[in-house]
C-alpha positions as a printed NumPy array, in Angstrom:
array([[ -36.374,   61.012,  -87.66 ],
       [ -32.665,   59.309,  -86.874],
       [ -33.145,   56.737,  -89.15 ],
       [ -34.108,   58.988,  -92.203],
       [ -31.295,   61.275,  -91.41 ],
       [ -28.999,   58.351,  -91.106],
       [ -30.12 ,   56.971,  -94.725],
       [ -29.448,   60.753,  -95.971],
       [ -25.873,   60.547,  -94.068],
       [ -25.381,   57.71 ,  -95.939],
       [ -26.025,   58.326,  -99.288],
       [ -24.514,   62.042,  -99.256],
       [ -21.196,   60.035,  -97.603],
       [ -21.381,   57.656, -100.59 ],
       [ -21.665,   60.601, -103.055],
       [ -18.769,   62.207, -101.654],
       [ -16.823,   59.337, -102.061],
       [ -17.521,   58.993, -105.714],
       [ -16.949,   62.644, -106.207],
       [ -13.25 ,   62.201, -104.082],
       [ -12.624,   59.284, -106.581],
       [ -13.615,   61.479, -109.845],
       [ -11.248,   63.973, -108.693],
       [  -8.082,   61.355, -108.131],
       [  -9.039,   59.968, -111.534],
       [  -8.512,   63.561, -113.296],
       [  -5.002,   63.668, -111.155],
       [  -3.881,   60.572, -112.655],
       [  -5.186,   61.556, -116.289],
       [  -4.067,   64.677, -116.112],
       [   0.097,   63.513, -115.108],
       [  -0.438,   60.745, -117.839],
       [  -0.33 ,   57.999, -115.615],
       [  -3.166,   56.36 , -116.676],
       [  -2.178,   53.241, -118.872],
       [  -1.288,   54.35 , -122.319],
       [  -3.697,   56.995, -122.504],
       [  -2.096,   60.613, -123.867],
       [  -4.086,   63.598, -123.504],
       [  -4.174,   66.65 , -125.949],
       [  -3.018,   69.713, -123.933],
       [  -5.913,   71.703, -125.222],
       [  -7.971,   69.343, -123.466],
       [  -6.545,   69.04 , -119.918],
       [  -8.007,   72.607, -118.725],
       [ -12.31 ,   71.534, -118.445],
       [ -10.591,   68.132, -116.547],
       [  -8.861,   70.283, -114.057],
       [ -12.106,   72.238, -113.217],
       [ -14.01 ,   69.356, -113.345],
       [ -11.844,   68.219, -110.456],
       [ -11.745,   71.483, -108.743],
       [ -15.526,   71.002, -108.869],
       [ -15.598,   67.885, -107.275],
       [ -12.823,   68.599, -104.553],
       [ -15.035,   71.274, -103.352],
       [ -18.346,   69.672, -103.634],
       [ -16.509,   66.651, -101.369],
       [ -15.798,   68.701,  -98.986],
       [ -18.985,   70.596,  -98.333],
       [ -20.298,   67.399,  -98.124],
       [ -17.805,   66.284,  -95.414],
       [ -19.105,   69.223,  -93.554],
       [ -22.445,   68.728,  -93.764],
       [ -21.83 ,   65.121,  -92.579],
       [ -19.999,   66.573,  -89.228],
       [ -22.731,   68.633,  -88.236],
       [ -24.971,   65.97 ,  -88.72 ],
       [ -23.386,   63.508,  -86.44 ],
       [ -22.752,   66.162,  -83.857],
       [ -26.627,   66.866,  -83.277],
       [ -27.342,   63.249,  -83.125],
       [ -24.529,   62.885,  -80.468],
       [ -25.87 ,   66.175,  -78.651],
       [ -29.568,   64.347,  -78.877],
       [ -28.516,   60.88 ,  -77.501],
       [ -26.475,   62.804,  -74.622],
       [ -29.632,   64.584,  -73.642],
       [ -31.246,   61.351,  -73.768],
       [ -28.932,   59.517,  -71.615],
       [ -29.36 ,   62.554,  -68.785],
       [ -32.901,   62.695,  -68.636],
       [ -33.177,   58.709,  -68.218],
       [ -30.294,   58.929,  -65.47 ],
       [ -32.221,   61.748,  -63.463],
       [ -35.268,   59.75 ,  -63.5  ],
       [ -33.643,   56.901,  -61.953],
       [ -32.231,   59.056,  -59.296],
       [ -35.846,   60.025,  -58.644],
       [ -37.015,   56.672,  -58.73 ],
       [ -34.012,   55.428,  -56.207],
       [ -34.717,   58.737,  -54.33 ],
       [ -38.469,   57.327,  -53.966],
       [ -37.169,   54.047,  -52.772],
       [ -34.699,   55.172,  -50.285],
       [ -37.136,   57.602,  -48.553],
       [ -40.095,   54.664,  -48.272],
       [ -37.094,   52.68 ,  -46.788],
       [ -36.449,   55.415,  -44.364],
       [ -39.623,   56.319,  -42.999],
       [ -40.625,   52.42 ,  -42.564],
       [ -37.363,   52.035,  -40.849],
       [ -38.638,   55.181,  -38.893],
       [ -41.877,   53.89 ,  -38.335],
       [ -40.494,   50.439,  -36.901],
       [ -38.04 ,   51.984,  -34.497],
       [ -41.129,   53.997,  -33.415],
       [ -43.062,   51.175,  -33.419],
       [ -40.554,   49.099,  -30.903],
       [ -39.615,   52.524,  -28.653],
       [ -43.173,   52.454,  -27.733],
       [ -43.625,   48.487,  -26.96 ],
       [ -40.711,   49.139,  -24.846],
       [ -41.739,   52.309,  -23.125],
       [ -45.292,   50.459,  -22.383],
       [ -42.952,   47.262,  -21.14 ],
       [ -40.979,   49.265,  -18.762],
       [ -44.328,   51.494,  -17.619],
       [ -45.93 ,   48.24 ,  -16.609],
       [ -42.84 ,   46.73 ,  -15.322],
       [ -42.236,   49.796,  -12.858],
       [ -45.682,   49.693,  -12.018],
       [ -45.416,   46.239,  -10.949],
       [ -42.626,   47.291,   -8.988],
       [ -44.054,   50.257,   -7.284],
       [ -47.153,   48.203,   -6.406],
       [ -45.008,   45.708,   -5.026],
       [ -43.079,   48.336,   -3.092],
       [ -46.365,   49.307,   -1.596],
       [ -47.41 ,   46.493,   -0.424],
       [ -43.896,   45.343,    1.205],
       [ -44.404,   49.113,    2.806],
       [ -48.19 ,   48.154,    4.248],
       [ -46.716,   44.442,    5.864],
       [ -43.922,   46.301,    7.079],
       [ -46.723,   48.846,    8.766],
       [ -48.491,   46.17 ,    9.678],
       [ -45.418,   44.155,   11.706],
       [ -44.363,   47.204,   13.305],
       [ -47.628,   47.917,   14.63 ],
       [ -48.217,   44.528,   15.752],
       [ -44.194,   44.43 ,   17.424],
       [ -45.222,   48.207,   19.174],
       [ -48.296,   46.321,   20.977],
       [ -46.15 ,   43.728,   21.751],
       [ -43.655,   45.827,   23.378],
       [ -46.675,   47.87 ,   25.133],
       [ -47.924,   44.143,   26.326],
       [ -44.012,   43.265,   27.639],
       [ -44.178,   46.571,   29.682],
       [ -47.456,   46.036,   31.187],
       [ -46.129,   42.529,   32.823],
       [ -42.446,   43.652,   33.323],
       [ -44.604,   46.349,   35.218],
       [ -46.724,   43.393,   36.95 ],
       [ -43.977,   41.539,   37.816],
       [ -41.867,   44.185,   39.351],
       [ -44.607,   44.802,   41.987],
       [ -45.109,   41.154,   42.449],
       [ -41.664,   40.896,   43.291],
       [ -41.561,   43.831,   45.642],
       [ -44.544,   42.25 ,   47.604],
       [ -42.382,   38.861,   47.758],
       [ -39.599,   40.193,   48.808],
       [ -41.551,   42.253,   51.651],
       [ -43.669,   38.629,   52.302],
       [ -39.995,   36.555,   52.993],
       [ -38.802,   40.013,   54.882],
       [ -41.36 ,   39.305,   57.524],
       [ -41.307,   35.313,   57.536],
       [ -37.637,   35.868,   58.027],
       [ -38.097,   37.97 ,   60.785],
       [ -40.691,   35.662,   62.442],
       [ -38.362,   33.045,   61.843],
       [ -35.509,   34.53 ,   63.366],
       [ -37.616,   35.487,   66.277],
       [ -38.967,   31.682,   66.669],
       [ -35.244,   30.152,   66.677],
       [ -33.5  ,   32.29 ,   68.212],
       [ -30.962,   32.868,   65.463],
       [ -29.967,   35.489,   62.727],
       [ -30.135,   34.566,   59.124],
       [ -26.315,   34.261,   58.113],
       [ -25.9  ,   31.716,   61.429],
       [ -29.205,   29.415,   60.068],
       [ -27.677,   29.5  ,   56.85 ],
       [ -24.382,   28.394,   58.01 ],
       [ -25.843,   25.881,   60.184],
       [ -27.967,   24.194,   57.61 ],
       [ -25.296,   24.471,   55.426],
       [ -22.906,   22.741,   57.341],
       [ -25.685,   19.875,   57.889],
       [ -26.003,   19.87 ,   53.844],
       [ -22.155,   19.521,   53.536],
       [ -21.814,   16.706,   55.968],
       [ -24.504,   14.748,   54.268],
       [ -23.456,   15.073,   50.328],
       [ -20.1  ,   14.674,   51.658],
       [ -20.791,   11.017,   52.948],
       [ -23.218,   10.242,   50.361],
       [ -20.583,   11.332,   47.806],
       [ -18.199,    8.981,   48.97 ],
       [ -20.226,    6.281,   49.224],
       [ -21.371,    7.049,   45.573],
       [ -18.077,    7.378,   44.119],
       [ -16.611,    4.346,   45.785],
       [ -19.788,    2.139,   44.521],
       [ -19.247,    3.928,   40.926],
       [ -15.674,    3.151,   41.035],
       [ -16.264,   -0.472,   42.209],
       [ -18.762,   -0.823,   39.42 ],
       [ -16.613,    1.159,   36.818],
       [ -13.577,   -1.383,   37.513],
       [ -15.989,   -4.08 ,   37.101],
       [ -17.735,   -3.007,   33.973],
       [ -14.542,   -1.789,   32.595],
       [ -12.621,   -5.332,   33.117],
       [ -15.541,   -7.047,   31.9  ],
       [ -16.184,   -4.781,   28.94 ],
       [ -12.494,   -4.801,   27.985],
       [ -12.287,   -8.677,   28.218],
       [ -15.256,   -9.02 ,   25.966],
       [ -13.668,   -6.603,   23.198],
       [ -10.443,   -7.582,   23.295],
       [ -11.844,  -11.422,   22.89 ],
       [ -14.305,  -10.403,   19.847],
       [ -11.665,   -9.052,   18.206],
       [  -9.428,  -11.743,   18.539],
       [ -12.018,  -14.148,   17.705],
       [ -12.849,  -12.075,   14.766],
       [  -9.563,  -11.292,   13.376],
       [  -8.487,  -15.541,   12.093],
       [  -5.049,  -14.94 ,   11.077],
       [  -2.576,  -17.441,   11.195],
       [   0.627,  -17.66 ,   13.391],
       [   3.207,  -15.5  ,   11.4  ],
       [   6.499,  -16.79 ,   12.723],
       [   9.057,  -16.369,    9.814],
       [  12.497,  -17.122,    9.917],
       [  15.195,  -14.407,    9.445],
       [  17.976,  -16.528,    7.862],
       [  18.095,  -16.995,    4.081],
       [  19.969,  -20.564,    2.794],
       [  20.459,  -21.303,   -0.467],
       [  20.218,  -25.084,   -1.252],
       [  22.738,  -26.514,   -3.7  ],
       [  22.292,  -29.427,   -6.283],
       [  26.053,  -30.845,   -4.946],
       [  29.018,  -29.46 ,   -3.448],
       [  31.207,  -28.718,   -6.454],
       [  28.701,  -25.973,   -6.975],
       [  30.57 ,  -24.209,   -4.193],
       [  33.497,  -24.196,   -5.762],
       [  32.029,  -22.847,   -8.995],
       [  29.741,  -19.885,   -6.891],
       [  33.383,  -18.678,   -5.436],
       [  34.843,  -18.468,   -9.074],
       [  38.607,  -18.52 ,   -9.644],
       [  40.54 ,  -16.26 ,   -7.046],
       [  36.873,  -15.403,   -5.629],
       [  36.299,  -13.352,   -8.383],
       [  32.369,  -14.829,   -8.433],
       [  31.613,  -14.523,   -4.962],
       [  33.298,  -10.773,   -4.339],
       [  31.18 ,   -9.652,   -7.488],
       [  27.949,  -11.294,   -5.982],
       [  28.757,   -9.597,   -2.512],
       [  29.755,   -6.284,   -4.039],
       [  26.423,   -6.193,   -6.104],
       [  23.851,   -7.398,   -3.201],
       [  25.435,   -5.9  ,   -0.16 ],
       [  25.183,   -9.458,    1.352],
       [  28.038,  -11.949,    2.733],
       [  27.949,  -15.276,    1.442],
       [  28.854,  -17.889,    4.061],
       [  30.349,  -21.243,    2.52 ],
       [  31.296,  -23.377,    4.973],
       [  31.192,  -27.511,    5.498],
       [  27.147,  -27.703,    5.384],
       [  26.303,  -29.741,    2.768],
       [  25.124,  -28.562,   -0.227],
       [  24.035,  -25.509,    1.218],
       [  25.234,  -21.614,    1.314],
       [  24.115,  -19.061,    3.758],
       [  23.481,  -15.26 ,    3.121],
       [  24.135,  -13.246,    6.216],
       [  22.948,   -9.659,    5.986],
       [  20.509,   -7.055,    7.973],
       [  18.626,   -5.675,    4.951],
       [  16.381,   -8.288,    4.063],
       [  15.356,   -6.771,    0.963],
       [  18.907,   -6.839,   -0.319],
       [  19.148,  -10.924,    1.185],
       [  16.31 ,  -11.551,   -0.978],
       [  17.8  ,  -10.099,   -3.894],
       [  20.971,  -11.913,   -2.928],
       [  19.038,  -15.428,   -2.655],
       [  16.676,  -15.08 ,   -5.902],
       [  20.136,  -13.814,   -7.937],
       [  22.108,  -17.119,   -6.763],
       [  19.506,  -19.879,   -7.118],
       [  18.485,  -18.422,  -10.553],
       [  22.769,  -19.001,  -11.113],
       [  22.637,  -22.304,  -10.14 ],
       [  19.809,  -23.144,  -11.883],
       [  21.462,  -21.606,  -15.411],
       [  24.692,  -22.709,  -14.645],
       [  26.36 ,  -20.424,  -16.125],
       [  28.568,  -18.187,  -13.297],
       [  30.423,  -15.232,  -14.185],
       [  31.079,  -11.939,  -13.055],
       [  28.856,  -10.412,  -16.244],
       [  26.053,  -12.824,  -15.758],
       [  25.902,  -12.277,  -12.056],
       [  25.489,   -8.68 ,  -12.574],
       [  22.736,   -9.576,  -15.087],
       [  20.913,  -11.759,  -12.751],
       [  21.193,   -9.463,   -9.767],
       [  19.773,   -6.807,  -11.778],
       [  16.842,   -9.294,  -12.676],
       [  16.177,  -10.541,   -9.289],
       [  16.451,   -6.624,   -8.033],
       [  13.7  ,   -5.627,  -10.315],
       [  11.777,   -8.36 ,   -9.411],
       [  11.886,   -7.991,   -5.843],
       [  10.623,   -4.157,   -6.288],
       [   7.601,   -5.591,   -8.072],
       [   6.854,   -7.711,   -5.322],
       [   7.569,   -5.174,   -2.701],
       [   5.111,   -2.721,   -4.64 ],
       [   2.453,   -5.674,   -5.353],
       [   2.757,   -6.434,   -1.879],
       [   2.045,   -2.978,   -0.443],
       [  -0.856,   -2.512,   -2.61 ],
       [  -2.255,   -5.477,   -1.587],
       [  -2.126,   -4.927,    2.269],
       [  -3.9  ,   -1.744,    1.783],
       [  -6.856,   -3.257,   -0.228],
       [  -6.91 ,   -6.079,    1.77 ],
       [  -7.459,   -3.621,    4.89 ],
       [  -9.568,   -1.147,    3.36 ],
       [  -6.818,    1.667,    3.423],
       [  -6.527,    4.484,    0.678],
       [  -5.217,    7.108,   -0.568],
       [  -1.59 ,    6.229,    0.692],
       [   1.235,    7.923,   -0.954],
       [   3.396,    5.401,   -3.487],
       [   6.214,    5.836,   -1.199],
       [   4.481,    4.574,    1.805],
       [   3.21 ,    1.985,    0.058],
       [   6.245,    0.8  ,   -1.285],
       [   7.643,    0.806,    2.24 ],
       [   4.877,   -1.14 ,    3.718],
       [   5.59 ,   -3.736,    0.64 ],
       [   9.09 ,   -3.889,    2.012],
       [   7.959,   -4.877,    5.467],
       [   7.169,   -8.467,    3.616],
       [  11.227,   -9.417,    3.593],
       [  11.067,   -7.391,    7.63 ],
       [  10.629,   -9.843,   10.398],
       [  10.684,   -8.945,   14.605],
       [  11.299,  -12.023,   16.772],
       [  10.571,  -14.112,   14.225],
       [   7.126,  -12.346,   13.464],
       [   6.62 ,  -11.176,    9.712],
       [   6.237,   -7.264,   10.064],
       [   3.797,   -7.082,    7.378],
       [   1.855,   -9.601,    8.375],
       [   2.027,   -8.049,   12.042],
       [   0.656,   -4.745,   10.65 ],
       [  -2.461,   -6.005,    8.551],
       [  -3.485,   -8.142,   11.601],
       [  -2.775,   -5.043,   14.261],
       [  -5.256,   -3.051,   11.592],
       [  -7.707,   -5.709,   12.027],
       [  -7.782,   -5.705,   15.697],
       [  -7.544,   -1.764,   16.157],
       [ -10.459,   -1.579,   13.568],
       [ -12.654,   -4.057,   15.482],
       [ -11.834,   -2.558,   18.9  ],
       [ -12.638,    0.837,   17.418],
       [ -15.825,   -0.018,   15.998],
       [ -16.84 ,   -1.624,   19.22 ],
       [ -15.915,    1.4  ,   21.451],
       [ -17.615,    4.154,   19.175],
       [ -14.261,    5.385,   18.23 ],
       [ -12.875,    6.193,   14.407],
       [ -12.382,    2.615,   12.76 ],
       [ -10.913,    4.128,    9.683],
       [  -8.512,    6.118,   12.054],
       [  -7.824,    3.054,   13.643],
       [  -7.544,    0.908,   10.664],
       [  -4.649,    3.379,    9.26 ],
       [  -2.869,    3.941,   12.231],
       [  -2.531,   -0.071,   12.911],
       [  -1.397,   -0.917,    9.416],
       [   1.331,    1.919,    9.179],
       [   1.934,    1.663,   13.114],
       [   5.679,   -0.342,   12.393],
       [   6.415,    1.347,    9.203],
       [   9.49 ,    2.726,    9.929],
       [  10.892,   -0.951,   10.618],
       [  11.479,   -0.997,    6.667],
       [  14.248,    1.523,    7.121],
       [  15.584,    1.292,   10.656],
       [  18.605,   -0.503,    9.519],
       [  19.513,    2.451,    7.348],
       [  18.379,    5.339,    9.862],
       [  19.173,    5.676,   13.435],
       [  16.411,    6.104,   15.661],
       [  13.299,    4.124,   17.252],
       [  11.269,    2.659,   14.802],
       [   8.206,    4.424,   16.004],
       [  10.037,    8.013,   15.779],
       [  11.599,    6.611,   12.334],
       [   7.986,    6.116,   11.405],
       [   6.423,    8.982,   12.529],
       [   9.074,   11.792,   10.601],
       [   8.258,    9.202,    7.153],
       [   4.558,    9.938,    7.474],
       [   4.973,   13.28 ,    8.433],
       [   7.241,   13.945,    4.985],
       [   4.311,   12.682,    2.952],
       [   1.68 ,   14.466,    4.683],
       [  -0.443,   11.861,    6.746],
       [  -2.725,   13.091,    9.109],
       [  -1.768,   14.245,   12.645],
       [  -3.948,   11.768,   14.395],
       [  -2.433,    8.945,   12.543],
       [   1.188,   10.344,   13.06 ],
       [   0.447,   10.768,   16.793],
       [  -1.138,    6.728,   16.892],
       [   2.343,    5.615,   15.118],
       [   4.837,    7.623,   17.636],
       [   2.649,    6.738,   20.77 ],
       [   2.524,    3.118,   20.184],
       [   5.747,    2.488,   22.302],
       [   5.547,    4.868,   24.302],
       [   8.019,    7.751,   22.641],
       [   4.972,   10.06 ,   23.793],
       [   2.592,    9.572,   25.641],
       [  -1.487,    8.689,   24.158],
       [  -3.889,   11.296,   23.999],
       [  -6.312,    9.545,   21.709],
       [  -8.634,    6.953,   22.272],
       [  -7.335,    5.025,   18.842],
       [  -3.501,    5.288,   19.62 ],
       [  -4.855,    3.603,   22.886],
       [  -6.381,    1.342,   20.808],
       [  -3.232,    0.542,   18.316],
       [  -0.571,    0.188,   21.17 ],
       [  -3.282,   -2.956,   22.279],
       [  -3.969,   -4.386,   19.187],
       [  -0.122,   -4.443,   18.657],
       [   0.396,   -6.08 ,   22.378],
       [  -2.265,   -8.346,   21.271],
       [  -0.784,   -9.388,   18.064],
       [   2.672,   -9.656,   19.636],
       [   1.832,  -11.528,   22.431],
       [  -0.623,  -14.281,   21.233],
       [   0.797,  -17.832,   21.886],
       [   2.797,  -18.648,   18.502],
       [   2.934,  -15.216,   17.543],
       [   6.807,  -14.719,   18.382],
       [   9.651,  -16.311,   19.138],
       [  12.9  ,  -15.487,   20.926],
       [  16.409,  -17.211,   20.973],
       [  16.755,  -19.422,   24.194],
       [  19.514,  -17.491,   25.657],
       [  17.389,  -14.019,   25.296],
       [  14.317,  -16.268,   27.033],
       [  16.847,  -17.289,   29.905],
       [  18.28 ,  -13.788,   30.374],
       [  14.91 ,  -12.431,   30.847],
       [  13.752,  -14.809,   33.172],
       [  16.862,  -14.258,   35.054],
       [  16.085,  -10.505,   35.262],
       [  12.773,  -10.95 ,   36.268],
       [  13.787,  -13.076,   39.428],
       [  16.553,  -10.67 ,   39.89 ],
       [  14.658,   -7.764,   40.022],
       [  11.438,   -9.158,   42.64 ],
       [  14.72 ,  -10.704,   44.796],
       [  16.439,   -7.591,   44.975],
       [  13.872,   -6.12 ,   47.554],
       [  13.867,   -5.982,   50.635],
       [  11.78 ,   -8.742,   52.35 ],
       [  11.711,  -10.646,   49.634],
       [  12.681,  -14.978,   50.251],
       [  11.929,  -16.628,   47.459],
       [  11.15 ,  -16.08 ,   43.416],
       [   9.935,  -18.245,   41.046],
       [   9.403,  -17.378,   37.134],
       [   6.773,  -19.65 ,   36.035],
       [   4.661,  -19.602,   32.448],
       [   7.139,  -19.04 ,   30.3  ],
       [   8.077,  -15.654,   32.09 ],
       [   4.465,  -14.251,   32.126],
       [   3.923,  -14.908,   35.822],
       [   6.351,  -14.605,   38.833],
       [   5.156,  -16.254,   42.324],
       [   6.969,  -13.486,   44.938],
       [   7.339,  -15.568,   48.95 ],
       [   7.952,  -12.472,   51.138],
       [   9.01 ,  -12.932,   54.813],
       [   5.931,  -12.584,   57.255],
       [   8.05 ,  -11.098,   60.098],
       [   9.046,   -8.308,   58.63 ],
       [   6.57 ,   -7.911,   55.593],
       [   2.885,   -7.66 ,   56.866],
       [  -0.344,   -7.543,   54.462],
       [  -0.532,   -3.96 ,   53.864],
       [   3.349,   -4.111,   52.882],
       [   2.931,   -7.221,   50.712],
       [   0.733,   -4.95 ,   48.104],
       [   3.516,   -2.42 ,   48.343],
       [   5.784,   -4.872,   47.244],
       [   3.926,   -5.95 ,   44.085],
       [   3.551,   -2.344,   42.982],
       [   7.051,   -1.912,   43.383],
       [   8.387,   -5.41 ,   41.439],
       [   5.561,   -3.908,   38.762],
       [   7.183,   -0.446,   38.355],
       [  10.927,   -1.928,   38.118],
       [   9.958,   -4.683,   35.234],
       [   8.28 ,   -2.047,   33.637],
       [  11.057,    0.295,   33.599],
       [  13.988,   -2.233,   33.193],
       [  12.406,   -5.191,   30.825],
       [  10.983,   -5.357,   27.666],
       [   8.508,   -7.812,   27.189],
       [   5.603,   -9.234,   24.907],
       [   2.037,   -8.618,   26.374],
       [   2.01 ,   -8.811,   30.166],
       [   3.63 ,   -9.934,   33.363],
       [   1.432,  -11.004,   36.334],
       [   2.978,  -10.316,   40.005],
       [   2.115,  -12.845,   42.711],
       [   3.211,  -11.857,   46.074],
       [   2.207,  -14.623,   48.868],
       [   3.163,  -14.167,   52.635],
       [   1.578,  -16.874,   55.22 ],
       [   2.348,  -17.805,   58.798],
       [   2.79 ,  -21.107,   59.71 ],
       [   2.576,  -22.375,   63.41 ],
       [   4.103,  -26.143,   63.629],
       [   4.031,  -28.05 ,   66.877],
       [   4.846,  -31.619,   67.333],
       [   2.773,  -34.474,   69.748],
       [   4.857,  -36.352,   71.868]])
């Protein structure tokens, strides 16, 4: 129907357009505008009528076409609305289905969770019931046990009363037989037991003391000898004077420089005095700081080898030597810690430990001495069952104060303890370092072992040397101390000052007084002298009767 309506409308539209064209043609003719055609005035009217009729017909046709279009648009709108309503209903049905499915799924999950929750609650309830039953059984067992204990306590109390009654009867009979009261008999028995116990205790103490002294001496000798044998260290004697050889004596003038500017620059940069005297082909370096002395020695040797000696070159060589020495110090400190098995040291302590390579005491290199003390202390600690690691650590660090004792005032043991405290070392190590020269009383086994190891390392033959003047003064002081006591006749220092023989006057000193003299001499030596190792004091008293046969 829509197709036929469209076809009719199309034809009507074409007819209307034709009518309009006809009307337009009539107007042109009426105006005389058609090319060269002239109309007779009598013939104009019919054409006008036709034109008007055409206009009316065209208007009617246009109105009819408008009505047709309006009806077609309304019909299309109604069809669109119907289709939209159908789509909306279909969509609504789909959404309702989805919502129902979601509700069903949620209800199913909720039912499953509820069942699981009920099962879990049931299991928990069953467990609680089982626990309550077990507690009830235990409570019943405890109540039965308490009843049995109460019965036994009652029986024990009954037996006690019977025993007390029997004892009282026996005591009464004993008092009647012995004619003594209980207190008197007890006191008599105690006196007898005390006498016997005191006698036995005295004998036992004396026997134990003698045996302990013998065993202690024997054990101490074994431990010390074993530690020394296991520590195969070389003699660590070192020199304290730095001598730089020269290729010729002309080099002395070049070292001094014009108006002494070279030697002044070297002394200012290193802090070391250069002694240039008549010693052939040699320069002596003098200074309290061994590290600075080593820097000066290396710098001077390189300047001599290079041949260019002037203040700028001296400054360059001194700086290079200082860096090289610092690197050597760090390496030596790390090597000492690694060799002894001491770990976890603060980097500054490692650096101070390396400085000991250039420090000597009585000709003994302090770093090698510290390593040796660490070995000895650890070995003796292992033999005694003490803390081996603590003894090894304290032995390595016991002389750390000597690295800066030329800069800081005070005993090197106290300086070392302050340094270790500053870098958070353990209190046991600090105590052992502080006590190794009796700055404080040794309170641990490891501190005593560090003392012993220090004495062994310093006193063994060849370990240290001292000047002839100091050696003679020490011997003279020994003889002076021993000879100052009353009753002493003659004194002889022997074995390089490790033993003194004291002759006393027999008419003034008896055998008991001789023991007191030896103890007094030992006490004064310990208080007034500093010496390596130990000194043996032998007091000799003899009486000679001389007669001549004639």
